[in-house]
MARBAGU-322192 format. One record per residue (C-alpha): residue in one letter; x, y, z. Coordinates in Angstrom, 1 decimal, decimal comma. Layout:
<zanus>
  r       u       v       w
  A       X       Y       Z
...
</zanus>
This chain:
<zanus>
  r       u       v       w
  M    -3,2    39,4     1,7
  K    -5,3    36,5     2,9
  K    -9,1    36,9     2,9
  T   -11,5    35,1     5,1
  I   -13,2    32,3     3,2
  G   -16,9    33,0     3,5
  M   -19,7    30,5     4,1
  P   -20,9    30,6     0,5
  W   -17,5    29,4    -0,7
  T   -17,4    26,8     2,0
  Y   -20,8    25,4     1,0
  G   -19,8    25,5    -2,7
  T   -16,5    23,7    -1,9
  L   -18,3    21,0     0,0
  F   -20,8    20,6    -2,8
  V   -18,1    20,1    -5,4
  M   -16,3    17,7    -3,1
  L   -19,4    15,5    -2,6
  F   -20,4    15,7    -6,2
  S   -17,0    14,7    -7,5
  I   -16,8    11,8    -5,1
  L   -20,3    10,5    -5,9
  L   -19,6    10,9    -9,7
  S   -16,4     9,0    -9,5
  I   -18,1     6,1    -7,7
  Q   -21,1     6,2   -10,0
  L   -18,9     5,9   -13,1
  G   -17,1     2,9   -11,5
  Y   -13,9     4,7   -10,5
  S   -12,2     4,9    -7,1
  A   -13,2     7,7    -4,7
  Y    -9,6     8,7    -5,0
  Y   -10,3    10,5    -8,3
  G   -13,1    12,5    -6,8
  L   -10,9    13,4    -3,9
  M    -8,2    14,6    -6,3
  I   -10,7    16,8    -8,2
  S   -11,8    18,2    -4,8
  I    -8,2    19,0    -3,9
  I    -7,7    20,9    -7,2
  F   -10,9    22,9    -6,8
  I   -10,3    23,7    -3,1
  G    -6,7    24,7    -3,9
  A    -8,0    27,1    -6,6
  V   -10,5    28,6    -4,1
  V    -7,9    29,0    -1,4
  H    -5,4    30,5    -3,9
  S    -8,0    33,1    -5,0
  H    -8,3    34,1    -1,3
  G    -4,7    35,0    -1,0
  Y    -2,9    31,8    -0,1
  T     0,3    31,2    -2,1
  P     1,0    27,9    -3,9
  K     3,8    27,2    -1,4
  E     1,4    27,6     1,5
  I    -1,1    25,3    -0,1
  A     1,6    22,7    -0,8
  N     2,7    22,9     2,8
  M    -0,9    22,3     4,0
  L    -1,2    19,3     1,7
  G     2,1    18,0     2,8
  K     1,2    18,5     6,5
  G    -2,1    16,6     6,0
  I    -0,4    13,6     4,4
  K     2,5    13,7     6,9
  S     0,0    13,4     9,8
  A    -1,0    10,0     8,5
  W     2,3     8,6     7,2
  I     2,4     5,9     9,9
  V    -1,0     4,7     8,7
  L     0,2     4,5     5,1
  V     3,2     2,4     6,1
  V     1,1     0,2     8,3
  M    -1,4    -0,4     5,5
  A     1,5    -1,3     3,1
  L     2,8    -3,8     5,7
  I    -0,6    -5,3     6,3
  G    -1,0    -5,9     2,5
  I     2,3    -7,7     2,4
  L     1,5    -9,7     5,5
  I    -1,8   -11,0     4,1
  G    -0,1   -12,2     0,9
  L     2,5   -14,0     2,9
  W     0,0   -15,4     5,3
  M    -1,9   -16,9     2,5
  M     1,2   -18,4     0,9
  G     2,7   -19,6     4,2
  G    -0,4   -21,3     5,6
  T    -1,5   -18,9     8,4
  I    -4,9   -18,0     6,9
  P    -5,5   -21,6     5,6
  T    -4,7   -22,9     9,1
  M    -7,3   -20,6    10,6
  M    -9,9   -21,6     8,0
  Y    -9,1   -25,3     8,5
  L    -9,4   -25,1    12,3
  G   -12,7   -23,1    11,9
  F   -14,2   -25,7     9,6
  R   -12,9   -28,5    11,8
  Y   -15,2   -27,5    14,6
  L   -18,3   -26,9    12,5
  S   -19,3   -30,5    13,1
  D   -22,4   -30,7    15,4
  L   -22,2   -27,0    15,9
  N   -24,8   -24,2    15,3
  F   -23,7   -23,1    11,8
  I   -24,9   -19,5    12,1
  L   -23,1   -19,0    15,4
  A   -20,0   -20,7    14,0
  A   -20,1   -18,4    11,0
  F   -20,2   -15,3    13,2
  L   -17,4   -16,6    15,5
  I   -15,1   -17,7    12,7
  T   -15,5   -14,5    10,7
  S   -14,9   -12,5    14,0
  M   -11,7   -14,4    14,6
  V   -10,4   -14,1    11,0
  S   -11,3   -10,4    10,8
  M    -9,4    -9,7    14,1
  V    -6,3   -11,2    12,4
  L    -6,7    -9,7     9,0
  G    -8,1    -6,3    10,2
  T   -10,4    -6,1     7,1
  S   -14,1    -6,8     6,8
  L   -14,1    -7,1     3,1
  G   -11,0    -9,3     3,1
  T   -12,6   -11,6     5,6
  M   -15,9   -11,9     3,7
  G   -14,1   -12,4     0,4
  T   -12,2   -15,4     1,8
  V   -13,8   -17,4     4,7
  G   -17,1   -15,6     4,2
  M   -17,5   -16,8     0,6
  A   -16,6   -20,3     1,7
  L   -19,2   -20,3     4,5
  V   -21,9   -19,0     2,2
  G   -21,1   -21,8    -0,3
  I   -21,5   -24,4     2,5
  G   -24,6   -22,7     3,8
  K   -26,3   -22,8     0,4
  G   -25,6   -26,6     0,3
  L   -27,2   -27,0     3,7
  S   -30,3   -24,8     2,7
  I   -29,5   -22,2     5,4
  P   -31,4   -18,9     4,9
  L   -29,0   -16,6     3,1
  P   -30,1   -13,3     4,8
  L   -29,4   -14,7     8,3
  L   -26,1   -16,3     7,3
  V   -24,8   -13,1     5,5
  G   -26,0   -11,0     8,5
  A   -23,8   -13,1    10,8
  I   -20,9   -12,9     8,4
  V   -21,1    -9,1     8,1
  S   -21,3    -8,8    11,9
  G   -18,2   -10,9    12,3
  G   -16,4    -9,0     9,6
  Y   -17,0    -5,6    11,0
  F   -16,1    -6,8    14,5
  G   -12,5    -6,9    13,4
  D   -12,7    -3,9    11,1
  R   -13,5    -1,9    14,2
  S   -11,5    -3,7    16,9
  S    -8,4    -5,2    15,3
  P    -5,0    -3,7    15,8
  M    -4,5    -4,7    12,1
  S    -7,4    -2,6    10,9
  S    -6,8     0,4     8,7
  S    -9,8     2,2    10,2
  A    -8,6     1,7    13,8
  N    -5,0     2,8    12,9
  L    -6,3     5,9    11,0
  T    -8,7     6,8    13,9
  A    -5,8     6,7    16,4
  V    -3,6     8,9    14,2
  V    -6,4    11,5    13,4
  T    -7,6    11,8    17,0
  E    -4,0    11,9    18,3
  T    -4,4     8,9    20,6
  K    -2,6     5,6    21,0
  L    -4,0     2,6    19,4
  P    -3,6     0,2    22,4
  D    -5,4     2,7    24,6
  N    -8,2     3,0    22,1
  L    -8,6    -0,7    21,8
  R    -8,9    -1,2    25,5
  H   -11,4     1,7    25,8
  M   -13,4     0,4    22,8
  A   -13,8    -3,0    24,5
  A   -16,3    -1,5    26,9
  T   -18,9    -0,9    24,2
  I   -18,1    -3,9    21,9
  T   -18,1    -6,5    24,7
  P   -21,9    -6,3    25,5
  V   -22,7    -6,1    21,8
  F   -20,6    -9,2    21,0
  I   -22,3   -11,1    23,8
  L   -25,8   -10,1    22,6
  C   -24,8   -11,1    19,0
  T   -23,6   -14,5    20,2
  I   -26,8   -15,1    22,1
  F   -28,9   -14,0    19,1
  Y   -27,0   -16,2    16,5
  A   -27,1   -19,1    19,0
  I   -30,9   -18,8    19,2
  A   -31,5   -17,9    15,5
  G   -29,3   -20,7    14,3
  R   -30,3   -23,5    16,7
  F   -32,1   -25,3    13,8
  Y   -29,2   -25,1    11,5
  A   -26,5   -27,3    13,1
  V   -24,2   -29,4    11,0
  H   -24,8   -33,0    12,2
  G   -21,9   -35,4    11,5
  P   -19,4   -35,2     8,7
  N   -20,4   -32,8     5,9
  P   -19,1   -33,6     2,4
  E   -18,6   -29,9     1,5
  I   -16,7   -29,1     4,7
  M   -14,6   -32,2     4,3
  E   -13,8   -31,3     0,7
  L   -12,7   -27,8     1,8
  Q   -10,6   -29,2     4,6
  H    -9,0   -31,7     2,3
  M    -8,2   -29,0    -0,3
  L    -6,6   -26,8     2,4
  A    -4,6   -29,7     3,9
  T    -3,4   -30,8     0,4
  Y    -2,1   -27,5    -0,9
  F    -1,1   -25,7     2,3
  P     0,9   -26,5     5,5
  I    -1,7   -26,8     8,3
  H     0,0   -26,5    11,7
  W    -0,3   -24,5    14,9
  M     3,1   -22,9    14,2
  M     1,5   -21,0    11,3
  L    -0,5   -19,0    13,9
  I     2,6   -17,6    15,6
  P     2,9   -14,4    13,5
  P    -0,6   -13,1    14,2
  L    -0,4   -14,1    17,8
  M     2,8   -12,2    18,2
  I     1,2    -9,1    16,7
  M    -1,8    -9,4    19,0
  V     0,3    -9,9    22,1
  M     2,6    -7,0    21,3
  A    -0,4    -4,8    20,7
  I    -1,8    -5,8    24,1
  F     1,5    -4,8    25,7
  R     1,3    -1,4    24,0
  F     4,2    -1,9    21,5
  P     3,9     0,5    18,6
  M     1,9    -1,0    15,8
  L     4,7    -0,5    13,3
  H     7,1    -2,5    15,5
  S     4,5    -5,3    16,0
  L     3,9    -5,6    12,2
  I     7,6    -5,7    11,5
  V     8,1    -8,5    14,0
  G     5,1   -10,4    12,6
  L     6,5    -9,9     9,1
  L     9,9   -11,3    10,1
  A     8,3   -14,2    11,8
  S     6,2   -15,0     8,7
  L     9,2   -14,8     6,5
  G    11,1   -17,1     8,8
  I     8,3   -19,7     8,7
  I     8,0   -19,6     4,9
  L    11,8   -19,9     4,5
  F    11,8   -22,8     7,0
  Q     9,2   -24,7     4,8
  Q    11,6   -24,5     1,8
  Q     8,7   -24,7    -0,6
  F     8,9   -21,4    -2,3
  S    11,7   -19,5    -4,2
  F    12,7   -15,9    -3,3
  S    10,9   -14,7    -6,5
  Q     7,7   -16,4    -5,4
  I     7,8   -14,9    -1,9
  L     8,5   -11,5    -3,4
  E     5,6   -11,8    -5,8
  A     3,2   -12,8    -3,0
  A     4,4    -9,8    -0,9
  L     4,1    -7,3    -3,7
  L     1,4    -8,6    -6,1
  G    -0,5   -10,9    -3,8
  F    -0,9   -14,7    -3,6
  Q    -2,4   -16,5    -6,5
  H    -2,5   -20,3    -6,4
  P    -2,1   -22,0    -9,8
  I    -5,1   -24,2    -9,2
  P    -8,3   -22,2    -9,9
  E   -10,4   -24,1    -7,3
  V    -7,9   -23,2    -4,6
  S    -7,4   -19,6    -5,9
  A   -11,2   -19,1    -5,7
  I   -11,1   -19,5    -1,9
  L    -7,7   -18,1    -1,1
  S    -6,1   -15,3    -3,2
  G    -5,2   -11,7    -2,8
  G    -3,2    -9,6    -0,4
  G     0,1    -8,1    -1,4
  L     1,3    -4,5    -1,3
  L    -0,6    -3,6    -4,5
  S    -3,9    -4,8    -2,9
  M    -3,6    -1,8    -0,6
  K    -3,1     0,7    -3,4
  N    -6,6     2,0    -3,4
  V    -6,7     2,3     0,4
  I    -3,4     4,1     0,6
  L    -4,4     6,5    -2,2
  I    -7,7     7,3    -0,6
  I    -6,1     7,9     2,8
  A    -3,4    10,0     1,4
  S    -5,8    12,2    -0,7
  S    -8,3    12,4     2,2
  T    -5,6    13,6     4,6
  A    -4,2    16,0     2,0
  L    -7,7    17,5     1,5
  N    -8,1    17,7     5,3
  G    -4,8    19,5     5,5
  I    -6,3    22,4     3,5
  L    -9,6    22,4     5,4
  D    -7,6    22,4     8,7
  G    -5,0    25,0     7,6
  T    -7,6    27,5     6,3
  R   -10,1    26,7     9,1
  M   -12,8    27,0     6,5
  I   -14,9    24,2     7,9
  E   -14,7    25,1    11,6
  P   -17,7    27,5    11,6
  L   -19,9    24,6    10,3
  I   -18,6    22,2    12,9
  H   -19,1    24,8    15,7
  K   -22,6    25,5    14,5
  F   -23,4    21,8    14,5
  I   -22,3    21,2    18,1
  A   -23,2    24,6    19,5
  K   -26,1    23,4    21,6
  T   -24,3    20,4    23,1
  K   -25,3    20,2    26,8
  N   -23,8    17,0    28,1
  S   -21,7    14,0    27,2
  G   -24,7    12,1    25,7
  D   -25,5    15,0    23,3
  L   -21,8    15,2    22,3
  I   -21,6    11,5    21,6
  L   -24,9    11,6    19,6
  R   -23,8    14,5    17,5
  T   -20,4    13,0    16,9
  S   -21,9     9,7    15,8
  F   -24,4    11,4    13,5
  L   -21,7    13,6    11,9
  S   -19,5    10,5    11,2
  F   -22,4     8,5     9,9
  I   -23,8    11,3     7,7
  I   -20,4    11,9     6,1
  A   -20,2     8,2     5,3
  V   -23,7     8,5     3,8
  I   -23,0    11,6     1,7
  T   -19,4    10,9     0,6
  C   -19,5     7,1     0,3
  N   -16,1     7,4     2,0
  Q   -15,3     5,7     5,3
  T   -12,0     7,6     5,5
  L   -13,6    11,0     5,6
  A   -16,1     9,8     8,1
  V   -13,1     9,2    10,4
  I   -11,0    12,2     9,5
  I   -13,4    15,1     9,7
  P   -15,0    14,4    13,1
  G   -11,7    13,0    14,4
  K    -9,8    16,2    13,6
  F   -12,4    18,9    14,1
  L   -14,1    17,7    17,3
  Q   -10,9    17,3    19,4
  K   -11,2    20,8    20,9
  V   -14,9    20,2    21,7
  F   -14,2    16,9    23,6
  R   -11,4    18,7    25,6
  E   -13,8    21,5    26,5
  H   -16,2    18,9    27,9
  Q   -13,3    17,2    29,7
  I   -13,8    14,0    27,8
  S   -10,8    12,0    26,7
  L   -10,0    11,7    23,0
  N   -10,1     8,0    23,4
  T   -13,9     8,4    23,7
  L   -13,9    10,4    20,5
  A   -12,0     7,6    18,8
  R   -14,4     5,0    20,2
  T   -17,4     7,0    19,1
  I   -16,2     7,2    15,5
  A   -15,4     3,5    15,5
  D   -18,9     2,7    16,8
  S   -20,7     4,7    14,2
  G   -18,9     5,8    11,0
  I   -16,9     2,5    10,7
  V   -19,5    -0,2    11,5
  L   -22,5     1,4     9,8
  V   -21,1     1,6     6,3
  P   -22,3    -1,9     5,2
  L   -25,9    -0,7     5,7
  I   -25,6     2,2     3,3
  P   -26,7     0,9    -0,2
  W   -24,5     3,3    -2,2
  N   -21,5     3,1     0,0
  V   -18,5     1,2    -1,5
  N   -18,7    -1,4     1,4
  G   -22,5    -2,0     0,8
  V   -22,1    -2,3    -2,9
  I   -19,2    -4,8    -2,6
  I   -21,1    -6,9    -0,1
  T   -24,2    -7,0    -2,3
  A   -22,2    -8,0    -5,3
  M   -20,2   -10,6    -3,4
  F   -23,1   -12,5    -1,8
  G   -25,9   -11,7    -4,3
  I   -28,2   -10,4    -1,7
  S   -29,7    -6,9    -1,1
  I   -28,8    -4,9     2,0
  S   -32,4    -4,7     3,1
  A   -32,5    -8,5     3,2
  F   -29,4    -9,1     5,5
  A   -29,5    -5,8     7,4
  P   -32,0    -7,0    10,1
  Y   -29,6    -9,9    11,0
  A   -26,4    -7,8    10,9
  L   -26,9    -7,0    14,6
  L   -23,4    -5,8    15,4
  T   -23,6    -3,0    12,8
  Y   -26,5    -1,2    14,6
  L   -26,2    -2,5    18,2
  T   -22,7    -1,0    18,5
  P   -23,8     2,7    17,8
  L   -26,8     2,2    20,0
  C   -24,5     0,9    22,8
  T   -22,1     3,9    22,4
  L   -25,1     6,3    22,6
  A   -26,4     4,6    25,8
  F   -22,9     4,8    27,3
  G   -22,8     8,5    26,5
  Y   -26,1     9,4    28,1
  M   -25,3     7,3    31,1
  G   -22,0     9,2    31,5
  L   -19,9     6,1    30,9
  V   -17,1     8,0    29,1
  K   -13,4     8,3    29,8
  K   -12,7    11,7    31,4
  D    -9,7    13,7    30,2
  C    -6,7    12,8    32,4
  V    -8,6    12,1    35,5
  N   -11,9    10,5    36,8
  V   -11,8     7,6    34,3
  S   -15,0     5,7    34,1
  L   -14,9     2,8    31,5
</zanus>
């Protein structure tokens, strides 16, 4: 006979979950190990309250099954990034970006270039690890203030992490909130557009004294390197453009990625520069150029590069399957949102919940899953569309993570650029203007109503 899981057990379970995740990260391991420990502990607690092993396994399976499409999408994106590096798509974007740096505000250019690349790659850390590192290297040579430059790069990186159809966060948010990604992206444009304009104005003003006048040796050297070792041609941009266009016309993301993958393979085969084994290696293990100087700028991708992301998403959704199946966390959620009076209060509480989960667990995935899953009923009760729930999570738990010193994103950025979060945070405008904008929209009633009376 099943027993009700009391609040003391719920609090104890959450404590073990948070402790195990934090311990894993502190010891230098992936959050995946902490999540697995949490699953084992919660499984034991649930079993002691009358649930059979078969019922627990079904809950775990149901949780993972709910996000299977995201897992497949992440695998395809990893493969695409490896092929895009090999085939010249990403080098072409970098080459064109550097080409127009001449006589241009460098800070503004850094923001715009990283925004463009992150929209194509769908990953902030991937963008910063490639074009971002190159921009910082050039910036140091030009004596540009590092905090301002990194702030612009972080803003551009998280623009795509939040808004790109290639983003793991955006795809996971759509699945968890039971919404369609193209609908979410259109709805999310309402809050990100004014923020992007404000960021553009700020970086244009802040960087007006840091323009690149005339040919720059470092930029020319990078361009020469890219043009020497990679095919640079507009044709290389066809695969990402096809994916973007298909997303705009509401094709399923999986179909769009498959078409983009086939187009990429066609271009690589047309070049006749790589053997089948080399293409397979780039798709599975990632692209590594034999010349160290080139590999330092462009390397990575591949299916295995997504291993950690896939494992974290799978374990997080499995864990959520138990929490959802036993309804053990619902009383806490209801208590948290009990005094919600209007759409503004609901948006504020949703943003805070997503952010605080990211702060406590150091896990961006749980910051999406928990509010996305457990607040659906509340949004429906307030007759607010689940697209607004998805937008609120994107505008808070996803873009704020680089400002959390102990979050994985913050740690990686600090190590990558050799600068503290407190130094670049004031200039990473997009990361805190976006949640402020979504809160303003909520209190002004600019939310999408459920089924009818749509406003923004």
